[in-house]
Residue frames relative to the residue before (quaternion, step in Angstrom):
aa qw qx qy qz dx dy dz
M 1.0000 0.0000 0.0000 0.0000 0.00 0.00 0.00
L 0.0279 0.7891 -0.6122 0.0425 3.55 -1.05 0.78
I 0.0342 0.7619 -0.6444 0.0555 3.54 -0.82 1.10
K 0.1939 -0.7622 0.6081 0.1084 3.56 -0.84 1.00
F 0.0504 0.8014 -0.5944 0.0444 3.58 -1.09 0.72
L 0.7856 0.2630 -0.2642 0.4939 3.53 -1.38 0.36
N 0.7262 -0.4552 0.2193 0.4663 3.52 0.62 1.27
D 0.6495 -0.5664 0.2855 0.4194 3.56 1.05 0.90
R 0.4440 0.6950 -0.4620 0.3262 3.62 1.18 0.35
Y 0.7766 0.2366 -0.1163 0.5722 3.57 1.22 -0.53
L 0.1995 -0.7830 0.5846 0.0731 3.54 -1.23 0.62
I 0.1771 -0.6636 0.7005 0.1937 3.47 -1.39 0.37
R 0.1278 0.8065 -0.5527 0.1663 3.55 -0.53 1.20
D 0.6673 -0.4656 0.3852 0.4354 3.53 -1.33 0.14
F 0.5157 -0.5842 0.5152 0.3568 3.54 -1.23 0.49
Q 0.1677 -0.7824 0.5959 0.0681 3.55 -1.11 0.77
L 0.6366 -0.5376 0.3820 0.3997 3.57 -1.17 0.52
G 0.6567 0.5303 -0.3026 0.4428 3.58 1.09 -0.64
D 0.5522 0.6366 -0.3786 0.3827 3.61 1.28 -0.03
V 0.4446 0.7417 -0.4377 0.2463 3.58 1.22 -0.37
E 0.6856 0.4935 -0.3015 0.4421 3.61 0.76 -0.98
A 0.6805 0.4722 -0.2892 0.4798 3.60 0.89 -0.90
L 0.5920 0.5635 -0.3633 0.4472 3.60 1.06 -0.70
V 0.6759 0.4720 -0.2924 0.4846 3.57 0.85 -0.93
K 0.6434 0.5515 -0.3251 0.4199 3.59 0.89 -0.93
Y 0.7963 0.3224 -0.1607 0.4860 3.59 0.83 -0.95
A 0.6960 0.4832 -0.2879 0.4463 3.63 0.98 -0.73
N 0.6261 0.5282 -0.3411 0.4611 3.60 1.16 -0.46
N 0.4496 0.6658 -0.4366 0.4049 3.54 0.61 1.23
Y 0.4340 -0.7174 0.4831 0.2524 3.56 -0.62 1.12
K 0.6228 0.5584 -0.3474 0.4237 3.62 1.02 -0.70
I 0.6363 0.4561 -0.3224 0.5321 3.60 1.23 -0.34
F 0.6554 0.5521 -0.3091 0.4123 3.57 0.81 -1.05
R 0.6550 0.5494 -0.3340 0.3969 3.62 0.89 -0.82
W 0.7507 0.3919 -0.2127 0.4875 3.62 1.18 -0.46
V 0.6750 0.4617 -0.3001 0.4911 3.62 1.23 0.05
K 0.6738 -0.4800 0.3679 0.4247 3.55 -1.31 0.22
D 0.6230 -0.5882 0.3800 0.3484 3.55 -1.18 0.59
N 0.5821 0.5722 -0.4008 0.4161 3.63 1.16 -0.24
F 0.5525 0.5043 -0.3980 0.5311 3.59 1.35 0.07
P 0.3048 -0.8282 0.4347 0.1793 3.60 -0.11 1.26
Y 0.0280 0.7425 -0.6689 -0.0244 3.49 -1.37 0.43
P 0.4382 -0.2626 -0.8366 0.1980 1.53 -1.44 2.01
Y 0.4206 -0.7005 0.5328 0.2204 3.54 -1.24 0.64
S 0.1598 -0.8397 0.5180 0.0330 3.57 -0.39 1.29
I 0.6804 -0.4378 0.3853 0.4438 3.55 -1.35 0.07
K 0.6317 0.5300 -0.3288 0.4604 3.59 0.99 -0.83
D 0.6324 0.5234 -0.3260 0.4689 3.62 0.99 -0.83
A 0.6682 0.5056 -0.2968 0.4581 3.58 0.92 -0.93
E 0.6498 0.5104 -0.3181 0.4648 3.59 0.93 -0.87
Q 0.6564 0.5023 -0.3104 0.4696 3.58 0.96 -0.87
W 0.6628 0.5156 -0.3178 0.4402 3.59 0.92 -0.88
V 0.6351 0.5204 -0.3409 0.4579 3.60 0.91 -0.83
T 0.6601 0.4972 -0.3052 0.4731 3.59 0.95 -0.84
V 0.6792 0.4897 -0.2921 0.4622 3.59 0.82 -0.99
S 0.6719 0.5263 -0.3099 0.4189 3.59 0.84 -0.96
R 0.7059 0.4503 -0.2555 0.4835 3.56 1.12 -0.62
N 0.7801 0.3164 -0.1453 0.5198 3.60 1.24 -0.33
T 0.4592 0.6950 -0.4461 0.3271 3.60 1.06 0.59
N 0.2702 -0.7527 0.5776 0.1638 3.54 -1.23 0.54
D 0.6559 0.5409 -0.3158 0.4213 3.59 1.24 -0.03
G 0.8132 0.0236 -0.0362 0.5804 3.58 1.24 0.27
L 0.4150 -0.6455 0.5683 0.2969 3.50 -1.40 -0.23
N 0.0286 -0.8105 0.5842 -0.0301 3.58 -0.79 1.02
Y 0.0160 0.8144 -0.5766 0.0629 3.54 -0.80 1.04
A 0.4714 -0.6405 0.5333 0.2884 3.51 -1.33 0.43
I 0.2444 -0.6595 0.6792 0.2099 3.50 -1.31 0.52
A 0.0295 0.8216 -0.5636 0.0806 3.58 -0.70 1.07
N 0.3170 -0.6573 0.6263 0.2741 3.49 -1.35 0.29
Q 0.7551 -0.3804 0.2512 0.4713 3.60 -1.18 -0.22
N 0.7210 0.4632 -0.2382 0.4570 3.59 1.22 -0.45
E 0.8242 -0.0869 0.1384 0.5422 3.57 0.88 -0.91
L 0.6363 -0.4661 0.4448 0.4244 3.50 -1.40 0.09
I 0.0717 -0.8043 0.5884 0.0414 3.59 -1.02 0.80
G 0.8074 -0.0155 0.0157 0.5896 3.59 1.27 -0.07
G 0.3199 -0.7373 0.5556 0.2131 3.51 -1.29 -0.33
I 0.0456 -0.7726 0.6330 0.0172 3.54 -1.26 0.51
G 0.1975 0.7931 -0.5603 0.1347 3.56 -1.04 0.68
V 0.2948 -0.7179 0.5931 0.2145 3.50 -1.38 -0.03
K 0.2941 -0.7057 0.6168 0.1874 3.49 -1.24 0.62
F 0.4070 -0.6968 0.5358 0.2485 3.54 -0.88 0.99
K 0.2212 -0.7370 0.6184 0.1598 3.53 -1.22 0.56
E 0.3488 -0.7553 0.5291 0.1669 3.55 -1.24 0.46
D 0.7941 0.3375 -0.2420 0.4438 3.47 -1.45 0.02
V 0.8431 -0.1309 0.0906 0.5136 3.62 -0.86 -0.86
Y 0.6654 0.4965 -0.2893 0.4765 3.60 1.29 -0.25
R 0.3766 0.7999 -0.4244 0.1955 3.59 1.30 -0.02
Y 0.6984 0.4369 -0.2818 0.4918 3.63 1.17 -0.35
S 0.6750 0.4161 -0.2795 0.5414 3.57 1.29 0.29
W 0.1051 -0.8123 0.5731 0.0254 3.58 -0.51 1.18
E 0.3879 -0.7247 0.5278 0.2139 3.57 -1.22 0.58
L 0.3028 -0.7742 0.5419 0.1234 3.55 -0.77 1.16
G 0.0396 0.7655 -0.6422 0.0039 3.53 -1.20 0.66
Y 0.0471 0.7958 -0.6012 0.0553 3.58 -1.15 0.59
W 0.0073 0.7566 -0.6527 -0.0380 3.51 -1.36 0.30
L 0.1281 -0.7831 0.6054 0.0617 3.57 -1.24 0.46
G 0.5501 -0.6174 0.4538 0.3321 3.56 -1.06 0.78
E 0.6209 -0.6194 0.3503 0.3288 3.55 -0.96 0.95
P 0.6392 0.5342 -0.3666 0.4143 3.68 0.87 -0.67
F 0.7161 0.4531 -0.2411 0.4730 3.60 1.22 -0.40
W 0.4134 0.7211 -0.4584 0.3146 3.58 1.29 0.10
G 0.8200 0.3113 -0.2105 0.4317 3.54 -1.25 0.53
K 0.6058 0.5706 -0.3495 0.4303 3.59 1.23 0.26
G 0.5477 -0.6410 0.3817 0.3787 3.60 1.27 0.09
I 0.3896 0.7519 -0.4612 0.2650 3.59 1.27 0.11
V 0.7066 0.4489 -0.2822 0.4686 3.60 0.77 -0.98
T 0.6098 0.5485 -0.3633 0.4418 3.60 0.95 -0.76
E 0.6969 0.4551 -0.2764 0.4805 3.58 0.84 -0.93
A 0.6138 0.5403 -0.3459 0.4600 3.60 1.06 -0.73
V 0.6493 0.5045 -0.3172 0.4725 3.60 0.94 -0.86
K 0.6440 0.5289 -0.3255 0.4468 3.60 0.92 -0.85
V 0.7373 0.4172 -0.2541 0.4667 3.59 0.69 -1.04
F 0.6394 0.5284 -0.3307 0.4502 3.60 1.04 -0.70
T 0.6809 0.4698 -0.3064 0.4709 3.60 0.85 -0.86
K 0.6149 0.5269 -0.3502 0.4707 3.60 1.04 -0.68
Y 0.6244 0.5323 -0.3227 0.4719 3.59 1.00 -0.84
L 0.6703 0.5078 -0.3077 0.4451 3.60 0.86 -0.95
F 0.6828 0.4783 -0.2933 0.4680 3.58 0.87 -0.89
N 0.6756 0.4962 -0.2939 0.4594 3.60 1.08 -0.64
H 0.7845 0.3572 -0.1611 0.4805 3.61 1.13 -0.61
Y 0.7683 0.2860 -0.1649 0.5483 3.59 1.22 -0.26
N 0.4654 -0.6737 0.5072 0.2689 3.54 -1.18 0.64
I 0.3178 0.7212 -0.5492 0.2780 3.56 0.33 1.29
R 0.4155 -0.7239 0.5078 0.2132 3.54 -1.21 0.55
S 0.8141 -0.0013 0.0369 0.5796 3.57 1.03 -0.76
I 0.2122 -0.7192 0.6444 0.1497 3.50 -1.38 0.37
T 0.1641 -0.7875 0.5886 0.0802 3.55 -0.84 1.00
A 0.0774 -0.7645 0.6366 0.0659 3.54 -1.31 0.36
N 0.2190 -0.7796 0.5781 0.1006 3.56 -0.95 0.92
V 0.0694 -0.7919 0.6067 -0.0035 3.55 -0.95 0.96
Y 0.3951 -0.7204 0.5204 0.2327 3.57 -0.91 0.92
E 0.6614 -0.5106 0.4013 0.3751 3.49 -1.22 0.70
G 0.7921 0.3090 -0.2395 0.4688 3.57 -0.90 0.96
N 0.6235 0.5396 -0.3510 0.4437 3.61 1.19 -0.32
K 0.1061 -0.8522 0.5120 0.0172 3.54 0.51 1.30
A 0.6179 0.5583 -0.3548 0.4249 3.62 1.01 -0.73
S 0.6905 0.4618 -0.2895 0.4756 3.59 0.88 -0.87
M 0.5979 0.5491 -0.3597 0.4601 3.58 1.09 -0.63
R 0.6537 0.5026 -0.3036 0.4774 3.61 1.02 -0.83
V 0.6074 0.5537 -0.3497 0.4496 3.60 0.99 -0.82
L 0.7083 0.4690 -0.2717 0.4523 3.57 0.74 -1.05
T 0.6483 0.5142 -0.3208 0.4610 3.59 0.93 -0.84
K 0.6730 0.4839 -0.2928 0.4767 3.60 0.92 -0.88
A 0.6838 0.4678 -0.2825 0.4835 3.60 1.14 -0.58
G 0.6502 -0.5705 0.3005 0.4019 3.60 1.25 0.19
F 0.4767 0.6645 -0.4466 0.3631 3.59 1.25 0.00
K 0.2707 -0.7374 0.5993 0.1542 3.54 -1.24 0.61
L 0.4520 -0.6537 0.5316 0.2927 3.55 -1.12 0.71
D 0.2430 -0.7913 0.5491 0.1152 3.57 -0.62 1.15
G 0.7566 -0.3094 0.2139 0.5347 3.56 1.06 -0.64
V 0.3965 -0.6775 0.5698 0.2432 3.49 -1.41 0.06
I 0.1887 -0.7428 0.6325 0.1120 3.54 -0.90 0.97
R 0.3603 -0.7914 0.4581 0.1843 3.52 -0.34 1.29
K 0.8776 -0.0316 -0.0195 0.4779 3.52 -1.03 1.03
A 0.3088 0.7877 -0.4713 0.2491 3.58 1.06 0.81
V 0.7060 0.4159 -0.2415 0.5198 3.59 1.23 -0.39
F 0.1096 -0.7561 0.6412 0.0721 3.55 -0.99 0.90
K 0.1507 0.7845 -0.5717 0.1870 3.56 -0.31 1.29
E 0.8572 -0.0148 -0.0319 0.5138 3.54 -0.87 1.04
K 0.6990 -0.5251 0.2398 0.4221 3.53 0.92 1.10
L 0.6546 0.4436 -0.3244 0.5192 3.58 1.23 0.51
F 0.3634 -0.6898 0.5748 0.2485 3.55 -1.22 0.48
W 0.0925 -0.7975 0.5961 -0.0040 3.54 -0.94 1.03
D 0.5153 -0.6004 0.5054 0.3443 3.55 -1.21 0.50
L 0.2695 -0.7422 0.5943 0.1526 3.56 -1.20 0.65
Y 0.2014 -0.7680 0.6008 0.0928 3.57 -0.72 1.12
V 0.1554 -0.8070 0.5681 0.0423 3.57 -0.69 1.13
Y 0.0907 -0.7906 0.6055 -0.0084 3.54 -0.74 1.18
S 0.0169 -0.7955 0.6036 0.0501 3.57 -1.22 0.39
L 0.1775 -0.7287 0.6533 0.1034 3.49 -1.39 0.46
L 0.2388 -0.7747 0.5728 0.1216 3.57 -0.82 1.04
R 0.6836 -0.4944 0.3596 0.3986 3.54 -1.22 0.59
E 0.7349 0.4493 -0.2542 0.4397 3.60 0.75 -1.01
E 0.6217 0.5485 -0.3418 0.4425 3.60 1.25 -0.15
V 0.5683 0.6022 -0.3830 0.4096 3.57 1.24 -0.25
K 0.2541 -0.7840 0.5541 0.1170 3.55 -0.82 1.05
């Protein structure tokens, strides 16, 4: 899969074996780790990166892609499939290397990726979960058209603390 965005300066593409070094360079960052699920390791090692590239290319429980510029991987974006009564609603996740924050890259990546998903898959909604205090991710989702559905109080246990979970969603008919 390949999606170009922001005047073709950035791409959403499959992970490649050559992404390992850039994955470690950008993912090994506590400022990223504090806002993602604990299965995103910290510190982030070469072994972690090698495993992720392999898993991302061979999984049946979601779609995982790299966000890249013309030179290297700079982040990741994907969805986790849900089952049973939730099968038409997938969960979005993303991260971006710190040097690229504040440039609108993730907002645009979320917009083009969700539009791609709605155009190519039979899903009704995409959800995204944000931990209390992650104002940047809340802004990304709002700018990308997501609506705040609600807050699940103290639903996240991260770093020995309980945090509120903000749940956002985007419906098929809301995508422009």
